[in-house]
C-alpha positions as semicolon CSV with decimal commas, in nm:
position;residue;x (nm);y (nm);z (nm)
1;X;3,597;6,178;-1,293
2;X;3,615;6,519;-1,320
3;X;3,746;6,685;-0,973
4;X;3,965;6,956;-1,077
5;X;3,769;7,225;-0,870
6;X;3,811;6,996;-0,558
7;X;4,146;6,956;-0,574
8;X;4,173;7,328;-0,596
9;X;3,976;7,418;-0,341
10;X;4,167;7,163;-0,093
11;X;4,501;7,329;-0,203
12;X;4,392;7,697;-0,195
13;X;4,224;7,824;0,129
14;X;4,103;8,168;0,007
15;X;3,884;7,972;-0,268
16;X;3,781;7,709;-0,001
17;X;3,638;8,003;0,208
18;X;3,441;8,149;-0,085
19;X;3,290;7,798;-0,146
20;X;3,192;7,774;0,238
21;X;3,052;8,119;0,249
22;X;2,852;8,220;0,028
23;X;2,802;7,909;-0,157
24;X;2,744;7,685;0,122
25;X;3,016;7,417;0,001
26;X;3,215;7,387;0,323
27;X;3,515;7,119;0,328
28;X;3,518;7,132;0,697
29;X;3,166;7,008;0,739
30;X;3,232;6,682;0,533
31;X;3,035;6,458;0,805
32;X;2,696;6,355;0,786
33;X;2,488;6,340;1,113
34;X;2,409;5,969;1,057
35;X;2,592;5,676;0,860
36;X;2,424;5,633;0,517
37;X;2,516;5,409;0,234
38;X;2,371;5,334;-0,118
39;X;2,114;5,088;-0,161
40;X;2,345;4,968;-0,466
41;X;2,672;4,913;-0,231
42;X;2,853;5,157;-0,461
43;X;3,136;5,403;-0,296
44;X;3,010;5,705;-0,111
45;X;3,252;5,959;0,014
46;X;3,175;6,260;0,191
47;X;3,352;6,577;0,058
48;X;3,165;6,907;0,207
49;X;2,884;7,013;0,381
50;X;2,693;7,323;0,431
51;X;2,542;7,512;0,761
52;X;2,190;7,334;0,748
53;X;2,329;6,965;0,823
54;X;2,364;6,894;0,460
55;X;2,620;6,678;0,314
56;X;2,811;6,652;-0,023
57;X;2,918;6,303;-0,128
58;X;3,088;6,162;-0,433
59;X;2,978;5,869;-0,554
60;X;3,162;5,579;-0,790
61;X;3,131;5,740;-1,096
62;X;3,157;6,103;-0,998
63;X;2,826;6,221;-0,949
64;X;2,762;6,408;-0,639
65;X;2,490;6,329;-0,413
66;X;2,368;6,569;-0,168
67;X;2,174;6,462;0,151
68;X;1,964;6,732;0,363
69;X;1,955;6,691;0,746
70;X;1,544;6,615;0,682
71;X;1,613;6,278;0,512
72;X;1,632;6,355;0,144
73;X;1,891;6,328;-0,103
74;X;1,931;6,373;-0,479
75;X;2,203;6,397;-0,731
76;X;2,297;6,767;-0,818
77;X;2,583;6,706;-1,050
78;X;2,768;6,436;-1,276
79;X;3,077;6,572;-1,114
80;X;3,229;6,795;-0,860
81;X;3,282;7,056;-1,097
82;X;2,949;7,051;-1,251
83;X;2,791;7,023;-0,876
84;X;2,997;7,357;-0,782
85;X;2,869;7,524;-1,133
86;X;2,526;7,508;-1,006
87;X;2,602;7,572;-0,647
88;X;2,818;7,893;-0,754
89;X;2,550;7,981;-1,060
90;X;2,253;7,936;-0,827
91;X;2,331;8,033;-0,470
92;X;1,974;7,979;-0,357
93;X;1,945;7,643;-0,541
94;X;1,750;7,484;-0,269
95;X;1,480;7,718;-0,399
96;X;1,478;7,604;-0,750
97;X;1,455;7,252;-0,704
98;X;1,112;7,221;-0,852
99;X;1,217;7,410;-1,185
100;X;1,277;7,227;-1,493
101;X;1,376;7,352;-1,856
102;X;0,980;7,350;-1,933
103;X;0,936;7,637;-1,707
104;X;1,104;7,836;-1,991
105;X;1,364;8,072;-1,976
106;X;1,150;8,377;-1,824
107;X;1,008;8,232;-1,557
108;X;1,343;8,082;-1,454
109;X;1,518;8,394;-1,489
110;X;1,271;8,538;-1,258
111;X;1,292;8,291;-0,998
112;X;1,677;8,299;-0,985
113;X;1,685;8,693;-0,960
114;X;1,431;8,691;-0,711
115;X;1,624;8,483;-0,491
116;X;1,935;8,624;-0,531
117;X;1,830;8,977;-0,474
118;X;1,693;8,804;-0,137
119;X;2,060;8,694;-0,081
120;X;2,206;9,048;-0,133
121;X;2,004;9,201;0,129
122;X;2,224;8,998;0,359
123;X;2,544;8,954;0,199
124;X;2,761;8,963;-0,108
125;X;2,749;8,719;-0,382
126;X;2,857;8,891;-0,730
127;X;3,239;8,978;-0,670
128;X;3,259;8,641;-0,454
129;X;3,097;8,437;-0,769
130;X;3,342;8,625;-1,027
131;X;3,630;8,535;-0,801
132;X;3,595;8,180;-0,734
133;X;3,475;8,093;-1,078
134;X;3,803;8,211;-1,192
135;X;3,997;8,081;-0,907
136;X;3,826;7,728;-1,026
137;X;3,801;7,739;-1,383
138;X;3,406;7,724;-1,417
139;X;3,236;7,856;-1,685
140;X;2,996;8,133;-1,654
141;X;2,653;7,977;-1,778
142;X;2,309;8,110;-1,779
143;X;2,062;8,036;-1,490
144;X;1,825;7,866;-1,738
145;X;2,165;7,638;-1,827
146;X;2,205;7,594;-1,461
147;X;1,870;7,487;-1,402
148;X;1,868;7,246;-1,696
149;X;2,187;7,080;-1,551
150;X;2,045;7,048;-1,188
151;X;1,730;6,915;-1,334
152;X;1,883;6,664;-1,519
153;X;2,133;6,546;-1,265
154;X;1,825;6,498;-0,997
155;X;1,649;6,272;-1,219
156;X;1,946;6,039;-1,173
157;X;1,904;5,991;-0,817
158;X;1,704;5,688;-0,834
159;X;1,746;5,395;-0,874
160;X;2,111;5,433;-0,897
161;X;2,195;5,670;-0,617
162;X;1,925;5,567;-0,379
163;X;2,056;5,671;-0,026
164;X;1,955;5,460;0,282
165;X;2,032;5,493;0,644
166;X;2,301;5,231;0,691
167;X;2,158;5,097;1,029
168;X;1,768;5,049;0,979
169;X;1,786;5,062;0,585
170;X;1,546;5,296;0,503
171;X;1,527;5,491;0,194
172;X;1,584;5,868;0,172
173;X;1,308;6,067;0,017
174;X;1,381;6,275;-0,313
175;X;1,524;6,606;-0,313
176;X;1,306;6,711;-0,565
177;X;0,923;6,699;-0,650
178;X;0,962;6,631;-1,054
179;X;0,758;6,334;-1,186
180;X;0,927;5,987;-1,248
181;X;0,795;5,750;-1,531
182;X;0,619;5,447;-1,331
183;X;0,799;5,159;-1,279
184;X;0,592;4,949;-1,506
185;X;0,674;5,205;-1,817
186;X;1,062;5,111;-1,778
187;X;1,019;4,782;-1,753
188;X;0,774;4,723;-2,021
189;X;0,998;4,940;-2,301
190;X;1,192;4,634;-2,416
191;X;0,879;4,419;-2,412
192;X;0,666;4,709;-2,646
193;X;0,968;4,758;-2,880
194;X;0,961;4,363;-2,947
195;X;0,585;4,325;-2,986
196;X;0,685;4,635;-3,264
197;X;0,885;4,370;-3,430
198;X;0,679;4,056;-3,399
199;X;0,375;4,296;-3,554
200;X;0,609;4,376;-3,842
201;X;0,679;4,008;-3,862
202;X;1,048;4,010;-3,773
203;X;1,260;3,852;-3,489
204;X;0,991;3,590;-3,445
205;X;1,223;3,334;-3,327
206;X;1,454;3,567;-3,119
207;X;1,213;3,711;-2,954
208;X;1,011;3,366;-2,854
209;X;1,317;3,172;-2,777
210;X;1,476;3,445;-2,545
211;X;1,248;3,369;-2,204
212;X;1,262;3,726;-2,070
213;X;1,221;3,874;-2,429
214;X;0,916;3,644;-2,433
215;X;0,789;3,726;-2,134
216;X;0,805;4,100;-2,181
217;X;0,651;4,092;-2,536
218;X;0,345;3,896;-2,384
219;X;0,318;4,149;-2,126
220;X;0,310;4,436;-2,373
221;X;0,049;4,239;-2,568
222;X;-0,144;4,228;-2,248
223;X;-0,194;4,576;-2,248
224;X;-0,202;4,665;-2,600
225;X;-0,460;4,385;-2,771
226;X;-0,518;4,368;-3,163
227;X;-0,684;4,151;-3,343
228;X;-0,405;4,091;-3,599
229;X;-0,209;3,932;-3,315
230;X;-0,339;3,595;-3,288
231;X;-0,029;3,422;-3,496
232;X;0,253;3,564;-3,299
233;X;0,046;3,479;-2,982
234;X;0,034;3,130;-3,081
235;X;0,399;3,144;-3,162
236;X;0,487;3,300;-2,814
237;X;0,239;3,040;-2,662
238;X;0,416;2,726;-2,787
239;X;0,755;2,862;-2,707
240;X;0,647;2,934;-2,341
241;X;0,454;2,573;-2,295
242;X;0,817;2,441;-2,317
243;X;0,889;2,568;-1,958
244;X;0,659;2,479;-1,647
245;X;0,342;2,669;-1,546
246;X;0,421;3,060;-1,548
247;X;0,204;3,353;-1,515
248;X;0,310;3,446;-1,874
249;X;0,184;3,099;-2,009
250;X;-0,130;3,157;-1,865
251;X;-0,152;3,523;-2,003
252;X;-0,071;3,367;-2,349
253;X;-0,332;3,080;-2,343
254;X;-0,588;3,341;-2,228
255;X;-0,499;3,600;-2,508
256;X;-0,528;3,318;-2,774
257;X;-0,841;3,199;-2,591
258;X;-0,992;3,553;-2,619
259;X;-1,007;3,533;-3,005
260;X;-1,283;3,265;-2,954
261;X;-1,150;3,036;-3,207
262;X;-1,268;2,667;-3,160
263;X;-0,964;2,593;-3,394
264;X;-0,703;2,698;-3,113
265;X;-0,838;2,425;-2,878
266;X;-0,607;2,184;-2,962
267;X;-0,320;2,395;-2,929
268;X;-0,446;2,504;-2,578
269;X;-0,540;2,129;-2,448
270;X;-0,188;2,033;-2,549
271;X;-0,032;2,325;-2,371
272;X;-0,242;2,234;-2,068
273;X;-0,136;1,868;-2,076
274;X;0,242;2,011;-2,067
275;X;0,264;1,883;-1,690
276;X;0,034;1,880;-1,368
277;X;0,111;2,257;-1,281
278;X;-0,007;2,382;-1,593
279;X;-0,302;2,138;-1,604
280;X;-0,393;2,304;-1,270
281;X;-0,289;2,679;-1,367
282;X;-0,504;2,643;-1,671
283;X;-0,800;2,471;-1,515
284;X;-1,182;2,490;-1,648
285;X;-1,028;2,454;-2,005
286;X;-1,334;2,354;-2,244
287;X;-1,294;2,005;-2,390
288;X;-1,265;1,911;-2,767
289;X;-1,567;2,008;-2,966
290;X;-1,640;2,299;-2,755
291;X;-1,805;2,611;-2,938
292;X;-1,685;2,971;-2,965
293;X;-1,885;3,114;-2,672
294;X;-1,752;2,824;-2,444
295;X;-1,385;2,887;-2,523
296;X;-1,449;3,268;-2,456
297;X;-1,624;3,244;-2,122
298;X;-1,314;3,022;-2,018
299;X;-1,070;3,285;-2,133
300;X;-1,252;3,594;-1,986
301;X;-1,299;3,424;-1,641
302;X;-0,911;3,370;-1,627
303;X;-0,846;3,741;-1,752
304;X;-1,097;3,915;-1,514
305;X;-0,907;3,674;-1,214
306;X;-0,581;3,733;-1,323
307;X;-0,477;3,999;-1,552
308;X;-0,607;4,347;-1,630
309;X;-0,604;4,601;-1,912
310;X;-0,383;4,887;-1,711
311;X;-0,058;4,825;-1,658
312;X;-0,092;5,055;-1,305
313;X;-0,316;4,783;-1,155
314;X;-0,071;4,497;-1,192
315;X;0,111;4,377;-0,880
316;X;0,424;4,525;-0,795
317;X;0,629;4,221;-0,801
318;X;0,522;4,140;-1,172
319;X;0,733;4,459;-1,264
320;X;1,013;4,395;-1,020
321;X;1,054;4,063;-1,159
322;X;1,070;4,148;-1,496
323;X;1,291;4,443;-1,395
324;X;1,518;4,169;-1,226
325;X;1,524;3,948;-1,515
326;X;1,658;4,230;-1,754
327;X;1,938;4,319;-1,539
328;X;1,741;4,633;-1,410
329;X;1,867;4,525;-1,061
330;X;1,877;4,876;-0,872
331;X;1,532;4,973;-1,061
332;X;1,368;4,667;-0,886
333;X;1,558;4,693;-0,572
334;X;1,457;5,050;-0,556
335;X;1,125;4,992;-0,599
336;X;1,115;4,683;-0,314
337;X;1,265;4,925;-0,072
338;X;1,004;5,219;-0,120
339;X;0,741;4,928;-0,070
340;X;0,908;4,798;0,231
341;X;0,939;5,126;0,389
342;X;0,553;5,216;0,310
343;X;0,486;4,878;0,508
344;X;0,719;4,996;0,794
345;X;0,571;5,338;0,822
346;X;0,228;5,181;0,846
347;X;0,333;4,938;1,088
348;X;0,504;5,216;1,311
349;X;0,181;5,409;1,288
350;X;-0,069;5,093;1,396
351;X;0,157;5,049;1,699
352;X;0,171;5,413;1,774
353;X;-0,194;5,435;1,769
354;X;-0,285;5,110;1,950
355;X;-0,404;4,968;1,644
356;X;-0,373;4,573;1,554
357;X;-0,137;4,521;1,260
358;X;-0,285;4,436;0,945
359;X;-0,241;4,058;0,912
360;X;-0,258;4,090;0,538
361;X;0,056;4,209;0,531
362;X;0,230;3,922;0,613
363;X;0,191;3,755;0,267
364;X;0,325;4,057;0,106
365;X;0,601;4,104;0,344
366;X;0,673;3,725;0,262
367;X;0,700;3,821;-0,093
368;X;0,943;4,112;-0,032
369;X;1,151;3,868;0,171
370;X;1,173;3,639;-0,168
371;X;1,225;3,956;-0,387
372;X;1,518;4,081;-0,203
373;X;1,687;3,729;-0,147
374;X;1,639;3,707;-0,541
375;X;1,847;4,045;-0,576
376;X;2,104;3,909;-0,310
377;X;1,994;4,178;-0,063
378;X;2,021;3,986;0,239
379;X;1,998;4,318;0,414
380;X;1,643;4,418;0,310
381;X;1,527;4,048;0,321
382;X;1,633;4,036;0,687
383;X;1,443;4,369;0,723
384;X;1,108;4,285;0,592
385;X;1,149;3,958;0,781
386;X;1,146;4,101;1,141
387;X;0,828;4,307;1,022
388;X;0,702;3,993;0,913
389;X;0,744;3,818;1,264
390;X;0,495;3,993;1,466
391;X;0,221;3,885;1,223
392;X;0,266;3,532;1,278
393;X;0,002;3,416;1,548
394;X;0,031;3,032;1,541
395;X;0,322;2,867;1,694
396;X;0,385;2,673;1,369
397;X;0,401;2,992;1,183
398;X;0,599;3,173;1,402
399;X;0,880;2,884;1,422
400;X;0,870;2,916;1,041
401;X;0,937;3,277;1,063
402;X;1,201;3,242;1,340
403;X;1,373;3,008;1,132
404;X;1,384;3,209;0,847
405;X;1,502;3,504;1,061
406;X;1,777;3,298;1,197
407;X;1,900;3,175;0,849
408;X;1,925;3,552;0,713
409;X;2,064;3,688;1,040
410;X;2,351;3,417;0,989
411;X;2,384;3,489;0,640
412;X;2,452;3,873;0,757
413;X;2,708;3,741;1,004
414;X;2,479;3,875;1,284
415;X;2,569;3,589;1,483
416;X;2,456;3,683;1,822
417;X;2,155;3,770;1,689
418;X;2,085;3,474;1,519
419;X;2,149;3,268;1,846
420;X;1,901;3,493;2,031
421;X;1,629;3,420;1,755
422;X;1,700;3,033;1,753
423;X;1,664;3,070;2,142
424;X;1,315;3,233;2,080
425;X;1,237;2,940;1,867
426;X;1,294;2,660;2,095
427;X;1,098;2,850;2,344
428;X;0,795;2,859;2,094
429;X;0,823;2,470;2,028
430;X;0,811;2,431;2,414
431;X;0,522;2,611;2,463
432;X;0,245;2,393;2,536
433;X;-0,052;2,661;2,486
434;X;-0,031;2,623;2,118
435;X;-0,062;2,258;1,976
436;X;0,024;2,355;1,586
437;X;0,386;2,248;1,630
438;X;0,303;1,902;1,833
439;X;0,419;1,699;1,572
440;X;0,740;1,885;1,465
441;X;0,989;1,627;1,562
442;X;0,811;1,395;1,320
443;X;0,792;1,634;1,021
444;X;1,065;1,838;0,783
445;X;1,030;2,156;1,050
446;X;1,209;1,957;1,330
447;X;1,514;1,851;1,071
448;X;1,546;2,226;0,935
449;X;1,550;2,355;1,293
450;X;1,826;2,118;1,380
451;X;2,042;2,209;1,066
452;X;1,963;2,608;1,109
453;X;2,149;2,530;1,472
454;X;2,432;2,334;1,322
455;X;2,502;2,613;1,023
456;X;2,501;2,869;1,284
457;X;2,773;2,690;1,495
458;X;2,997;2,633;1,191
459;X;2,947;3,000;1,050
460;X;3,018;3,150;1,391
461;X;3,332;2,924;1,482
462;X;3,579;3,174;1,384
463;X;3,451;3,460;1,527
464;X;3,375;3,273;1,853
465;X;3,740;3,192;1,892
466;X;3,811;3,582;1,964
467;X;3,454;3,661;2,112
468;X;3,389;3,527;2,460
469;X;3,040;3,604;2,467
470;X;2,981;3,459;2,123
471;X;3,186;3,129;2,224
472;X;2,925;3,079;2,511
473;X;2,634;3,157;2,279
474;X;2,770;2,917;2,010
475;X;2,824;2,635;2,278
476;X;2,468;2,667;2,363
477;X;2,351;2,668;2,009
478;X;2,570;2,354;1,986
479;X;2,424;2,205;2,312
480;X;2,066;2,245;2,174
481;X;2,129;2,134;1,816
482;X;2,228;1,782;2,029
483;X;1,921;1,786;2,225
484;X;1,704;1,855;1,938
485;X;1,839;1,609;1,705
486;X;1,806;1,309;1,959
487;X;1,423;1,418;1,997
488;X;1,383;1,367;1,623
489;X;1,206;1,052;1,503
490;X;1,429;0,791;1,387
491;X;1,391;0,904;0,994
492;X;1,416;1,293;1,093
493;X;1,734;1,211;1,301
494;X;1,885;1,006;1,003
495;X;1,817;1,266;0,746
496;X;1,938;1,564;0,939
497;X;2,302;1,349;1,029
498;X;2,319;1,291;0,626
499;X;2,286;1,668;0,558
500;X;2,500;1,778;0,832
501;X;2,775;1,523;0,676
């Protein structure tokens, strides 16, 4: 990490004063207005601020992230030295966030010169810039070069440096307007490369034998369909059939079936008979002896129902799942958080306008909870589950949602909140107005409810020893667990006792 200039600023009041004014890098303003953190969980140290309420942070790899007071953030340099090069060389850098090297030298120089002339009408920058550059050992670079450095840094902001509000968990907007490649393009890059290898007759067993590479190659073939692909598709289908039913197994079967060759029916039927889930997933497949038209009709019907020709139309979770499988964790996390932010905003707007919430969001939020848990991000999973709760209308669905909410709160060590959630759960079970939970004592739901009460009591025991309020709540949870356990059916009590032990 290059922090030579920062160390000099901290030692030299004269240089620090010049950095603060006129270049807006004030070491005495190193405190942001709200608590923030990186979505990745990486380190984030505030080092300076400006008179607009913006703050400069150093990240774990030395990159400098700037967060303004309006809820936007962006990386402005690979190091403090580089960030200061930009700030000193482009004193009106906020006005140049939309510039890129593609704009050309003439336009960049004109834009920078115009901004600097406006600044000079109020105060000097030229002598100050010369002195600060010399004092910090910063090179003198052209405006075009500095805009290029800034542009490159800004494009690194997401996903690795996505800034969140620490309390609510919502993401900051991007500081710049530059377009980014869509999620699917980044995720699918490996699959396209592997598909090219397969088409060249190389790496068939290597690609087919790796679950993630096989899935990506099939997805690449979904959006780039060629007549000559049938042999490699058969090969991928045989390997994918070794697992249970997956979306990619259905895709492989469809892509083979779309060639309309009856000679492929024995392979397709063999795959269908792999297990019950696969039999259901490939339902409606023609029987032996079917003609080409019947096979094509089956494949086209499944293709129309499940797959498309445009990757932009594919569900978000297709790409976040494949990103996660490749180890592109932050890419998946950023896309999921942005999706959750959008739902949160829509829910807020509906509440503000007195409109009923969109009930269809419940399923999407449930998927988001599962995806965040797959990433190990309980904080965001909890946030999604809280939004999901008001959308659950029946007592049974509400109890299930409260049960998951309590578990997530416990895993986040929010024991008091979890105790309150379990109290709401018990109230819902006791409500005679909705009979959808009438038999909860005789089902696994009752067992899970008791188990969560016991799990919370165990997890909170250490904190309860030093927190009187929490100790009382734990006592209530423990007493409620005993009462609930006693009310279960005999089989439920036996199972709950065994799992507790």
